[in-house]
C-alpha positions in Angstrom: -1.7 -14.0 -14.7 -2.4 -15.6 -11.3 -4.0 -14.0 -8.3 -1.7 -11.4 -6.7 -0.2 -12.5 -3.4 1.2 -10.5 -0.5 3.8 -11.8 2.0 4.0 -10.3 5.4 7.1 -10.8 7.5 6.3 -11.4 11.1 8.2 -12.6 14.2 6.8 -16.1 13.5 8.3 -16.1 10.0 7.0 -15.4 6.5 3.2 -15.7 6.5 1.3 -15.8 3.2 -1.9 -13.8 3.3 -4.6 -13.2 0.7 -6.3 -9.9 -0.2 -10.1 -10.0 0.3 -10.6 -7.3 -2.3 -9.0 -6.0 -5.5 -6.1 -4.4 -3.8 -2.6 -5.9 -4.3 1.1 -5.3 -4.1 3.3 -5.6 -7.2 6.5 -7.6 -7.2 8.5 -4.3 -7.3 6.8 -3.1 -4.0 4.1 -0.8 -5.3 0.5 -1.0 -4.1 -2.6 -0.9 -6.3 -5.9 -0.2 -4.6 -9.3 -1.4 -5.7 -12.1 1.1 -6.4 -13.7 0.4 -3.0 -10.6 1.4 -1.0 -8.8 3.8 -3.4 -10.0 7.1 -2.0 -9.8 6.1 1.6 -6.2 4.8 1.3 -5.1 7.8 -0.7 -6.3 10.1 2.1 -4.6 7.9 4.7 -1.3 7.9 2.8 -1.4 11.7 2.2 -2.1 12.4 5.9 0.9 10.2 6.8 3.1 12.0 4.3 2.1 15.3 5.9 2.5 14.1 9.5 5.9 12.6 8.8 7.0 15.8 7.1 8.2 13.9 4.0 8.0 16.7 1.6 9.2 20.3 1.2 7.9 23.2 -0.9 9.7 23.8 -4.1 9.0 27.1 -5.9 9.6 27.4 -9.6 
């Protein structure tokens, strides 16, 4: 399998960029984080989920 690539759409057009670590985006839109960034990015994502109020409490 080749090195994972990530495309970023910008006003200038489609720019190809390269990850400088082990993080990557899968072809179906999911992100996989390397050991170095995993905990930090998980905390960032969780705080955004809370801030954007994207969940609701479901009681069993």
